MIDREN-281880 format. One record per atom (N, C-alpha, C): x, y, z; residue in one letter. Coordinates in pm, whole numbers, padded with zeros to 5 digits, always signed. Layout:
N
XYZA...
% end
This chain:
368
-01083+00016-01800M-01198+00042-01714M-01301-00073-01729M-01350-00121-01617L-01444-00231-01620L-01579-00187-01676L-01641-00275-01756S-01778-00253-01797S-01869-00276-01679S-01993-00232-01686Q-02087-00253-01577Q-02107-00401-01549Q-02111-00480-01657K-02133-00624-01640K-02012-00688-01571K-01893-00649-01613E-01773-00707-01554E-01755-00659-01411E-01793-00533-01383L-01790-00483-01247L-01882-00567-01159L-01998-00600-01209L-02094-00683-01135L-02030-00816-01098L-01970-00882-01196Y-01909-01012-01170Y-01784-01001-01082Y-01712-00890-01094T-01597-00870-01007T-01640-00852-00863T-01749-00779-00843L-01807-00766-00709L-01846-00903-00655L-01907-00983-00740A-01948-01116-00699A-01828-01201-00661A-01719-01186-00738L-01596-01259-00706L-01537-01212-00573L-01539-01082-00553Q-01490-01025-00428Q-01569-01074-00309Q-01695-01104-00331R-01787-01145-00224R-01776-01295-00193R-01705-01369-00275T-01699-01515-00256T-01619-01552-00130T-01680-01617-00032P-01613-01654+00093P-01493-01747+00066P-01391-01732+00146N-01271-01818+00147N-01180-01800+00025N-01219-01719-00071L-01138-01707-00191L-01016-01616-00169L-01039-01494-00126G-00930-01403-00099G-00877-01336-00222G-00808-01223-00203D-00762-01143-00317D-00648-01211-00396D-00560-01278-00324T-00448-01343-00393T-00497-01450-00490T-00588-01535-00443S-00645-01641-00529S-00733-01584-00638S-00807-01479-00606A-00893-01415-00706A-00810-01362-00823A-00694-01304-00791K-00607-01253-00895K-00552-01366-00982K-00519-01480-00921K-00472-01595-00998K-00579-01640-01096K-00703-01646-01047L-00814-01687-01133L-00836-01589-01248L-00833-01458-01214L-00858-01357-01315L-00751-01356-01422L-00626-01375-01383R-00517-01375-01481R-00522-01502-01568R-00566-01612-01506A-00569-01739-01581A-00690-01748-01675A-00804-01703-01628V-00929-01720-01704V-00962-01597-01790V-00923-01479-01743G-00942-01360-01826G-01043-01261-01778G-01146-01305-01710S-01248-01212-01658S-01325-01275-01544S-01388-01190-01464A-01465-01243-01351A-01586-01320-01401A-01650-01272-01506E-01766-01345-01560E-01726-01483-01607E-01610-01492-01672A-01564-01621-01724A-01535-01720-01610A-01492-01668-01497I-01465-01754-01381I-01592-01824-01337I-01699-01749-01327F-01828-01805-01283F-01887-01900-01388F-01853-01879-01514K-01907-01963-01622K-01823-02090-01641K-01697-02084-01598E-01605-02196-01620E-01641-02314-01530E-01617-02435-01577K-01639-02554-01496K-01534-02561-01385K-01577-02602-01268K-01488-02600-01151K-01368-02691-01169K-01384-02804-01237H-01270-02893-01252H-01158-02830-01335H-01195-02735-01422N-01094-02664-01499N-01025-02559-01411N-01101-02495-01324L-01045-02396-01234L-00947-02462-01135L-00976-02584-01097L-00890-02656-01002L-00754-02688-01059L-00739-02677-01191K-00609-02703-01255K-00515-02584-01239K-00567-02470-01197I-00485-02350-01181I-00402-02363-01054I-00274-02334-01064D-00181-02349-00953D-00226-02265-00833D-00235-02330-00717G-00272-02260-00594G-00420-02250-00567G-00501-02306-00658I-00647-02301-00642I-00696-02439-00604I-00748-02451-00480G-00800-02578-00431G-00951-02577-00418G-01006-02692-00387S-01153-02705-00377S-01209-02621-00265S-01133-02604-00154F-01182-02524-00043F-01210-02379-00089F-01123-02324-00174K-01140-02186-00218K-01255-02169-00315K-01293-02279-00379L-01399-02270-00480L-01533-02321-00432L-01538-02379-00313K-01663-02443-00270K-01780-02346-00256K-01749-02216-00233N-01854-02116-00218N-01873-02030-00343N-01813-02072-00453L-01828-01996-00577L-01965-02029-00637L-02062-01943-00604N-02201-01965-00643N-02251-01843-00720N-02270-01859-00848E-02305-01745-00933E-02434-01677-00887E-02539-01753-00862N-02669-01694-00827N-02664-01619-00694N-02605-01681-00594Q-02599-01618-00461Q-02515-01492-00463Q-02393-01501-00518Q-02304-01386-00517Q-02349-01275-00610Q-02411-01310-00720L-02461-01205-00810L-02575-01127-00749L-02659-01193-00672T-02768-01124-00604T-02715-01019-00507T-02611-01056-00433E-02549-00963-00339E-02476-00852-00415E-02411-00888-00524A-02336-00791-00603A-02428-00687-00668A-02545-00732-00710E-02641-00639-00771E-02685-00529-00674E-02704-00569-00548A-02744-00470-00446A-02633-00368-00423A-02507-00416-00419E-02395-00326-00398E-02372-00236-00520E-02393-00290-00638L-02379-00212-00759L-02480-00097-00761L-02600-00121-00713R-02700-00014-00703R-02653+00094-00608R-02593+00053-00495F-02539+00152-00399F-02429+00235-00464F-02341+00171-00542I-02231+00241-00609I-02286+00344-00707I-02385+00302-00786K-02444+00393-00886K-02521+00508-00819K-02603+00474-00721D-02686+00576-00655D-02605+00682-00582D-02485+00646-00538N-02404+00737-00460N-02278+00786-00534N-02274+00758-00665D-02160+00802-00749D-02025+00762-00689D-02019+00637-00640I-01894+00589-00581I-01794+00555-00690I-01671+00600-00672E-01566+00566-00767E-01497+00438-00721E-01436+00366-00815F-01368+00241-00780F-01242+00225-00860F-01152+00139-00812S-01027+00108-00881S-01012-00043-00888S-00983-00093-01008Y-00966-00236-01033Y-00815-00262-01048Y-00769-00375-00996F-00625-00398-00983F-00551-00405-01117F-00620-00422-01227L-00554-00424-01358L-00567-00291-01434L-00636-00194-01373D-00651-00063-01436D-00527+00022-01417D-00502+00113-01509K-00387+00204-01500K-00402+00298-01380K-00524+00323-01338T-00547+00415-01228T-00523+00351-01090T-00506+00220-01088Y-00483+00151-00961Y-00347+00193-00907Y-00336+00224-00776P-00211+00272-00718P-00094+00178-00749P+00015+00234-00798E+00128+00155-00844E+00188+00066-00737E+00210+00120-00618R+00274+00041-00513R+00178-00069-00465R+00051-00040-00455L-00045-00140-00411L-00059-00252-00514L-00035-00217-00640K-00044-00316-00747K+00060-00426-00729K+00171-00395-00661H+00279-00494-00643H+00264-00576-00515H+00152-00556-00445C+00124-00635-00325C+00035-00754-00367C+00084-00873-00345L+00011-00992-00393L-00131-00999-00334L-00146-00953-00208D-00277-00961-00143D-00353-00828-00147D-00309-00736-00230G-00385-00612-00247G-00524-00639-00299G-00621-00555-00266P-00760-00582-00310P-00778-00580-00460P-00859-00672-00511I-00885-00671-00655I-00967-00549-00695I-01039-00495-00596L-01126-00383-00621L-01139-00303-00491L-01126-00170-00501F-01156-00089-00385F-01231+00038-00428F-01294+00100-00333F-01381+00214-00358F-01321+00339-00295F-01348+00454-00356H-01291+00577-00300H-01377+00699-00330H-01357+00800-00250S-01429+00926-00267S-01332+01041-00243S-01365+01159-00293G-01282+01276-00271G-01204+01314-00396G-01083+01367-00375N-00998+01414-00483N-00858+01351-00471N-00853+01223-00481I-00727+01150-00462I-00645+01151-00592I-00518+01186-00581D-00425+01183-00695D-00296+01122-00649D-00268+00997-00694L-00151+00924-00648L-00037+00924-00751L-00047+01002-00856K+00054+00999-00961K+00183+01072-00918K+00293+01005-00938N+00426+01066-00915N+00437+01137-00782N+00395+01069-00678K+00394+01133-00546K+00477+01054-00446K+00532+01127-00351K+00595+01065-00235K+00480+01031-00138K+00468+00906-00099I+00356+00865-00015I+00411+00795+00111I+00368+00843+00226I+00406+00778+00352I+00281+00754+00437I+00287+00644+00512S+00178+00613+00606S+00224+00646+00747S+00136+00709+00822I+00166+00740+00962I+00061+00673+01049I+00107+00587+01139V+00015+00511+01224V+00065+00515+01368V-00020+00468+01458G+00019+00466+01600G-00100+00446+01691G-00077+00462+01817T-00176+00436+01917T-00295+00532+01910T-00410+00484+01954R-00527+00571+01966R-00518+00658+02089R-00432+00616+02184K-00414+00693+02306K-00284+00772+02300K-00275+00856+02198V-00153+00929+02172V-00123+01029+02286V+00003+01042+02322T+00044+01135+02427T+00070+01272+02366T+00094+01370+02450T+00130+01503+02402T+00259+01499+02323T+00352+01417+02371Y+00479+01400+02300Y+00456+01347+02159Y+00369+01243+02144G+00341+01187+02015G+00272+01284+01923G+00181+01360+01978T+00106+01459+01898T+00200+01567+01843T+00284+01619+01930I+00378+01724+01890I+00476+01673+01785I+00527+01550+01808F+00622+01492+01713F+00556+01475+01574F+00437+01423+01572C+00364+01400+01446C+00344+01532+01372C+00296+01630+01442E+00269+01761+01379E+00396+01825+01326E+00504+01817+01403K+00631+01877+01360K+00690+01802+01243K+00681+01669+01245L+00734+01587+01134L+00666+01625+01003L+00534+01632+01003I+00461+01663+00880I+00490+01808+00836I+00504+01899+00930E+00538+02037+00896E+00676+02044+00828E+00773+01968+00880E+00907+01966+00821E+00910+01901+00684E+00819+01805+00661L+00815+01733+00533L+00734+01811+00427L+00656+01907+00471A+00563+01976+00381A+00626+02030+00253A+00749+02088+00257P+00807+02139+00132P+00828+02031+00027P+00832+01905+00068L+00849+01793-00027L+00717+01743-00082L+00607+01798-00031D+00471+01769-00081D+00435+01620-00080D+00457+01551+00032P+00419+01407+00039P+00270+01391+00059P+00218+01273+00027I+00083+01234+00061I+00089+01161+00196I-00001+01196+00286I-00003+01135+00419I-00121+01039+00426I-00091+00910+00449V-00193+00806+00457V-00208+00762+00604V-00331+00743+00647S-00356+00688+00781S-00494+00626+00785S-00539+00590+00906G-00662+00513+00919G-00782+00584+00973G-00774+00716+00996F-00888+00800+01038F-00939+00764+01175F-00857+00695+01254A-00900+00656+01389A-00860+00763+01490A-00890+00740+01616Y-00849+00831+01722Y-00696+00837+01730Y-00646+00936+01798G-00503+00938+01831G-00413+00981+01717G-00313+00898+01689V-00211+00932+01589V-00275+00952+01451V-00370+00866+01415D-00431+00873+01281D-00488+01011+01252D-00579+01055+01335I-00647+01184+01306I-00550+01300+01323I-00453+01286+01412T-00350+01390+01426T-00274+01405+01293T-00239+01292+01230A-00166+01296+01102A-00252+01359+00993A-00379+01320+00987H-00468+01376+00883H-00481+01528+00902H-00504+01571+01021K-00522+01713+01049K-00396+01793+01020K-00280+01738+01059A-00154+01808+01034A-00128+01818+00883A-00163+01714+00809A-00146+01718+00662A-00233+01830+00604A-00356+01837+00646M-00447+01941+00592M-00402+02079+00635M-00352+02094+00757D-00304+02223+00805D-00185+02273+00722D-00111+02176+00665N+00004+02212+00582N-00028+02202+00432N-00157+02195+00401N-00206+02193+00263N-00148+02074+00184N-00139+01960+00251L-00093+01838+00188L-00211+01745+00159L-00195+01659+00061Q-00297+01559+00036Q-00292+01452+00143Q-00409+01407+00188T-00416+01302+00290T-00522+01200+00250T-00494+01074+00276I-00584+00965+00240I-00619+00886+00365I-00748+00867+00388A-00796+00792+00505A-00844+00655+00456A-00781+00550+00507C-00821+00412+00472C-00920+00362+00577C-01039+00327+00533L-01146+00289+00624L-01160+00138+00637L-01214+00096+00751A-01236-00046+00778A-01385-00079+00767A-01456+00000+00690H-01601-00017+00669H-01639+00048+00537H-01764+00038+00499G-01809+00096+00373G-01813+00247+00376G-01827+00305+00257L-01828+00453+00245L-01963+00512+00289L-02055+00427+00332N-02184+00475+00377N-02186+00515+00524N-02070+00502+00593Q-02064+00536+00734Q-01925+00591+00768Q-01917+00651+00885I-01789+00702+00935I-01770+00657+01078I-01650+00603+01105Y-01615+00566+01241Y-01475+00618+01269Y-01456+00677+01390P-01560+00710+01490P-01650+00825+01444P-01771+00827+01495K-01870+00925+01451K-01826+01069+01477K-01746+01087+01582V-01701+01221+01617V-01613+01281+01508V-01559+01194+01420H-01472+01244+01312H-01549+01283+01186H-01680+01276+01191K-01761+01319+01076K-01734+01464+01039K-01698+01544+01138K-01673+01685+01112K-01552+01709+01023K-01469+01605+01005Y-01349+01621+00919Y-01371+01568+00777Y-01483+01502+00752V-01505+01435+00624V-01491+01527+00506V-01562+01636+00506T-01559+01729+00391T-01421+01782+00364T-01349+01819+00468K-01215+01874+00453K-01118+01768+00402K-01131+01644+00449V-01047+01535+00401V-01071+01512+00251V-01196+01513+00211E-01229+01492+00070E-01175+01605-00017E-01165+01724+00039Q-01109+01838-00036Q-00957+01824-00048Q-00895+01762+00052H-00749+01749+00055H-00702+01608+00016H-00787+01529-00036G-00752+01390-00069G-00878+01306-00074G-00896+01220+00027G-01020+01142+00028G-01011+01015+00107G-01110+00928+00083F-01126+00803+00157F-01113+00684+00064F-01053+00574+00116I-01038+00451+00042I-01088+00336+00129I-01159+00242+00068T-01202+00120+00140T-01227+00008+00040T-01209-00113+00086E-01247-00230+00005E-01380-00289+00053E-01436-00232+00163F-01554-00290+00225F-01681-00236+00162F-01785-00320+00165W-01914-00287+00106W-02001-00212+00205W-02109-00157+00150S-02202-00079+00234S-02273-00165+00337S-02288-00297+00310D-02358-00384+00404D-02261-00471+00486D-02131-00448+00476D-02037-00528+00555D-02053-00497+00703D-02054-00600+00787P-02071-00578+00931P-01949-00505+00989P-01974-00427+01092F-01866-00355+01157F-01791-00455+01246F-01671-00489+01204D-01597-00598+01267D-01454-00556+01297D-01402-00602+01411R-01265-00566+01453R-01162-00616+01351R-01187-00734+01293N-01093-00790+01200N-01078-00706+01072N-01181-00628+01042N-01173-00540+00925N-01063-00437+00941N-01040-00392+01065F-00935-00293+01090F-00797-00353+01060F-00780-00478+01097L-00652-00544+01071L-00635-00568+00920L-00744-00601+00853K-00739-00628+00710K-00706-00500+00631K-00763-00388+00671R-00739-00264+00598R-00596-00214+00617R-00526-00265+00719N-00388-00220+00746N-00294-00253+00631N-00325-00359+00554R-00240-00393+00441R-00251-00288+00331R-00365-00221+00323I-00380-00114+00223I-00300+00007+00267I-00305+00038+00396I-00226+00149+00451I-00078+00128+00421I-00028+00006+00446A+00111-00026+00422A+00142-00034+00273A+00048-00089+00197G+00071-00112+00054G+00074+00012-00033G+00000+00115+00007L-00004+00238-00070L+00126+00315-00062L+00204+00290+00043S+00311+00383+00082S+00451+00334+00053S+00539+00431+00040E+00681+00404+00027E+00740+00364+00163E+00682+00421+00268A+00732+00394+00403A+00618+00406+00503A+00628+00330+00610T+00531+00338+00721T+00602+00387+00846T+00542+00486+00910I+00597+00547+01031I+00508+00516+01150I+00566+00457+01254V+00492+00432+01378V+00533+00540+01478V+00438+00626+01513I+00468+00736+01604I+00475+00688+01749I+00371+00622+01797E+00367+00567+01931E+00286+00439+01926E+00328+00341+02005S+00253+00214+02015S+00287+00145+02143S+00185+00085+02204A+00211-00001+02321A+00277-00130+02272A+00299-00223+02360E+00369-00346+02325E+00292-00425+02220E+00161-00414+02221K+00078-00478+02118K-00019-00373+02062K-00049-00384+01936G-00139-00288+01875G-00147-00302+01726G-00253-00244+01667G-00276-00254+01523G-00166-00191+01441G-00103-00085+01495S+00003-00019+01418S+00125-00109+01400S+00146-00200+01494L+00257-00295+01481L+00227-00397+01371L+00097-00428+01358V+00056-00517+01247V+00087-00449+01114V+00055-00320+01105T+00082-00245+00982T+00231-00242+00953T+00313-00222+01057A+00459-00223+01039A+00506-00357+00991A+00450-00466+01044D+00488-00600+01003D+00453-00625+00857D+00335-00579+00817I+00292-00594+00677I+00386-00515+00585I+00418-00390+00626A+00507-00307+00547A+00642-00377+00526A+00694-00438+00631N+00820-00513+00620N+00807-00629+00523N+00690-00698+00527S+00669-00810+00437S+00663-00767+00291S+00625-00640+00269Y+00622-00583+00134Y+00758-00525+00091Y+00859-00539+00178N+00991-00481+00154N+00986-00329+00144N+00897-00268+00224R+00891-00123+00235R+00969-00080+00358R+01007+00046+00361E+01079+00097+00477E+00983+00120+00594E+01030+00092+00714V+00952+00116+00835V+01035+00202+00931V+00970+00300+00991F+01035+00390+01087F+00955+00389+01216F+01025+00406+01327A+00960+00413+01457A+01023+00524+01540A+00937+00594+01612V+00982+00704+01699V+01017+00647+01837V+01139+00662+01883P+01178+00605+02012P+01118+00684+02130P+01111+00619+02243G+01060+00685+02364G+01132+00627+02486G+01104+00680+02601R+01166+00628+02723R+01119+00487+02749R+01209+00407+02805S+01177+00265+02833S+01061+00251+02929S+01037+00354+03011S+00930+00348+03109S+00794+00388+03052S+00793+00441+02930D+00668+00490+02869D+00596+00374+02802D+00474+00346+02850K+00395+00237+02795K+00370+00254+02648K+00344+00377+02605Q+00307+00403+02465Q+00428+00405+02372Q+00546+00378+02425S+00665+00374+02341S+00723+00233+02332S+00667+00140+02406Q+00723+00004+02411Q+00724-00063+02273Q+00615-00046+02198G+00608-00107+02067G+00711-00050+01972G+00727+00081+01972C+00826+00145+01885C+00967+00104+01923C+00995+00107+02055N+01130+00070+02102N+01164-00074+02063N+01063-00162+02070N+01087-00303+02031N+01114-00317+01882N+01043-00239+01799L+01068-00242+01655L+01212-00204+01624L+01257-00097+01692I+01395-00051+01670I+01495-00154+01722I+01469-00205+01842K+01560-00302+01906K+01575-00429+01821K+01466-00470+01758R+01470-00594+01678R+01507-00567+01532R+01547-00444+01504Q+01587-00402+01371Q+01476-00421+01266Q+01353-00400+01313Q+01238-00407+01224Q+01195-00268+01179Q+01265-00165+01226A+01233-00028+01190A+01357+00060+01207A+01369+00162+01123H+01470+00263+01143H+01430+00355+01259H+01527+00400+01332L+01501+00497+01438L+01471+00632+01373L+01361+00694+01413L+01320+00822+01354L+01316+00930+01462L+01401+01031+01448T+01404+01140+01545T+01359+01273+01485T+01364+01282+01351N+01320+01404+01283N+01300+01376+01134N+01255+01478+01061A+01228+01460+00920A+01353+01423+00840A+01468+01473+00886A+01594+01446+00813A+01625+01297+00805A+01591+01222+00912D+01614+01076+00909D+01534+01012+00797D+01409+01051+00784L+01322+00995+00680L+01373+01034+00541L+01405+01161+00524I+01450+01211+00395I+01576+01138+00350I+01666+01114+00443Y+01792+01045+00409Y+01766+00901+00365Y+01692+00827+00444H+01671+00684+00414H+01588+00665+00287H+01496+00758+00258L+01413+00746+00137L+01475+00812+00017L+01593+00878+00041D+01667+00943-00068D+01586+01056-00131D+01503+01121-00053W+01419+01226-00107W+01496+01356-00136W+01615+01370-00081E+01687+01495-00104E+01780+01487-00223E+01778+01377-00296L+01860+01362-00415L+01799+01445-00527L+01865+01551-00568E+01814+01639-00671E+01853+01587-00809E+01769+01613-00906E+01794+01567-01043E+01929+01623-01095E+01962+01747-01056T+02082+01809-01107T+02208+01748-01050T+02196+01674-00940N+02312+01616-00878N+02339+01472-00922N+02251+01419-01003K+02267+01280-01047K+02378+01270-01151K+02457+01166-01141K+02562+01143-01238K+02501+01098-01370K+02559+01142-01480P+02505+01097-01610P+02521+00946-01626P+02423+00885-01691Q+02425+00740-01710Q+02521+00703-01824Q+02577+00583-01816Q+02660+00535-01924Q+02575+00511-02047Q+02631+00541-02163T+02557+00513-02285T+02601+00379-02346T+02710+00324-02293Q+02758+00196-02348Q+02826+00118-02236Q+02808-00011-02236L+02874-00096-02137L+03010-00141-02185L+03108-00140-02096F+03241-00187-02130F+03276-00312-02050F+03174-00373-01990V+03196-00498-01916V+03098-00602-01971V+03132-00726-01948E+03048-00836-01998E+02937-00864-01899E+02814-00867-01947L+02698-00893-01862L+02627-01020-01908L+02566-01090-01813T+02483-01204-01847T+02352-01154-01906T+02271-01242-01961E+02146-01201-02021E+02054-01139-01915E+02051-01200-01795E+01965-01145-01689E+02015-01010-01644E+02149-00993-01638E+02206-00862-01602E+02171-00758-01706E+02174-00797-01833K+02137-00704-01940K+01991-00662-01930K+01905-00759-01893T+01764-00727-01879T+01741-00624-01769T+01808-00645-01654I+01795-00552-01543I+01856-00418-01576I+01971-00420-01646Y+02036-00294-01683Y+01947-00210-01775Y+01887-00273-01875R+01799-00202-01967R+01678-00143-01893R+01624-00222-01799F+01509-00176-01722F+01547-00055-01639F+01659-00063-01567L+01702+00047-01480L+01739+00171-01560L+01791+00151-01681K+01828+00266-01763K+01703+00344-01804K+01592+00275-01821Q+01466+00341-01853Q+01406+00410-01731Q+01417+00342-01616K+01351+00391-01494K+01440+00486-01412K+01567+00488-01438D+01667+00563-01361D+01697+00501-01227D+01595+00485-01142K+01613+00413-01017K+01484+00342-00982K+01496+00226-00915E+01377+00150-00885E+01400+00059-00765E+01290+00019-00699L+01295-00071-00585L+01329-00215-00630L+01396-00288-00542L+01437-00422-00573L+01321-00512-00611L+01211-00505-00530D+01098-00594-00558D+01028-00560-00688D+01030-00432-00727I+00970-00393-00855I+01057-00437-00972I+01191-00429-00953I+01283-00479-01055I+01255-00626-01081I+01240-00703-00971A+01212-00845-00984A+01081-00870-01057A+00978-00795-01022L+00847-00813-01083L+00848-00779-01231L+00903-00663-01266E+00900-00615-01403E+00995-00696-01494E+01105-00745-01438C+01201-00823-01519C+01170-00973-01514C+01068-01008-01434Q+01022-01148-01423Q+01137-01241-01379Q+01209-01196-01277I+01316-01274-01215I+01285-01283-01066I+01297-01401-01004P+01268-01413-00860P+01348-01312-00778P+01281-01258-00673T+01343-01155-00591T+01479-01198-00532T+01485-01322-00481F+01610-01367-00419F+01724-01370-00520F+01690-01399-00646K+01790-01405-00752K+01832-01265-00795K+01736-01173-00798V+01766-01034-00837V+01866-00973-00740V+01851-01002-00610A+01941-00946-00509A+02085-00988-00538A+02105-01114-00574T+02239-01163-00608T+02290-01100-00738T+02203-01090-00837I+02243-01032-00965I+02283-00887-00946I+02208-00811-00867L+02239-00669-00844L+02373-00654-00772L+02402-00746-00680L+02530-00742-00610L+02644-00762-00711L+02630-00857-00801N+02732-00882-00904N+02746-00761-00996N+02635-00697-01029M+02638-00578-01115M+02705-00463-01043M+02682-00455-00912E+02748-00350-00833E+02900-00371-00833E+02942-00499-00820L+03085-00529-00820L+03147-00499-00958L+03066-00511-01063K+03115-00480-01198K+03112-00330-01226K+03051-00254-01133G+03051-00109-01145G+02947-00053-01239G+02838-00128-01265V+02734-00078-01355V+02608-00032-01284V+02590-00071-01159V+02475-00018-01081V+02528+00018-00944V+02451+00099-00875R+02483+00134-00737R+02357+00130-00653R+02369+00088-00527P+02253+00089-00436P+02231+00232-00384P+02105+00263-00357L+02068+00391-00298L+01988+00365-00172L+01981+00464-00081P+01897+00445+00037P+01755+00413-00001P+01687+00334+00082G+01548+00298+00055G+01532+00178-00035G+01635+00090-00040K+01632-00033-00122K+01613-00005-00270K+01666+00110-00313L+01662+00148-00454L+01794+00116-00520L+01787+00097-00654F+01909+00074-00733F+01905+00163-00856F+02026+00203-00900Q+02036+00299-01009Q+02156+00260-01097Q+02143+00286-01228V+02253+00264-01320V+02361+00369-01293V+02485+00327-01294V+02597+00422-01271V+02614+00510-01393V
% end
């Protein structure tokens, strides 16, 4: 947990123009703390891989600390909770996104431990077909107790949040502005109920301007929190397609609901399916199958206690990791075993041929 002083400097780092979360994380891991970054000489910071003068030109302790002090007062006065990317409480899946926020703020009763998490996004001009599909999908998934993530906007977003609450599921609304306001204003009536059934997440400050680009930026959090992103309806262009693209870049599963070729609000989904950027989703069973959610613990085969085949050192590393985790995503295997993702894919294929691991739906792997 960050001290108040380190939180102040982390806020100042977050406020630094042109730096970005990916570079901020590099600096924090290299130097050790946000305060140390501001105290360090710039020529030393420039020695860090991927850190150039452009990213550091606005690193100004006095200016950014003044702004950070004001936001820290807002956080204290309003009992705002926060999550730092190196804390144990930081969402596990978001932690593996290189551009995930170094710090975000939240309210409500959010619990992300050991949960199935899916994001549901789509057009703000949702049709009756899209509304019914969304409500039925969440109702069918309810026995599995998933968390439903969306953006609290008109259309598909609010439909998903409401359906989650109607089925007594946890729901998380990712905002494109600070926690001091709600957009659209008409959705204020849902705030209390959402906080009772989950809550709100944002990386934006109380004084951040209301900007269209913020909505695109927050989409990476929607995609990053989740095991899978579902696009219910989308026109040929739209923010939900950006979220789907980000989810694909994170090696997460993407699903799209098909529609008639003549339906404007289905063009985006149909294109995702046609380009093989999303699985076709017709009901909850499709999602359950691809995410392997119906695999019961009692049906799992017992793991080997001893290997009878020769493994390389890297194969042994992956085998030991998977034996502890039982099953895990390819990108997480790469991260935890400190082996490049492209190399892990080849190693896992060799291990599969040796009969020591098997692939599972949802880009998961498991020890045989």
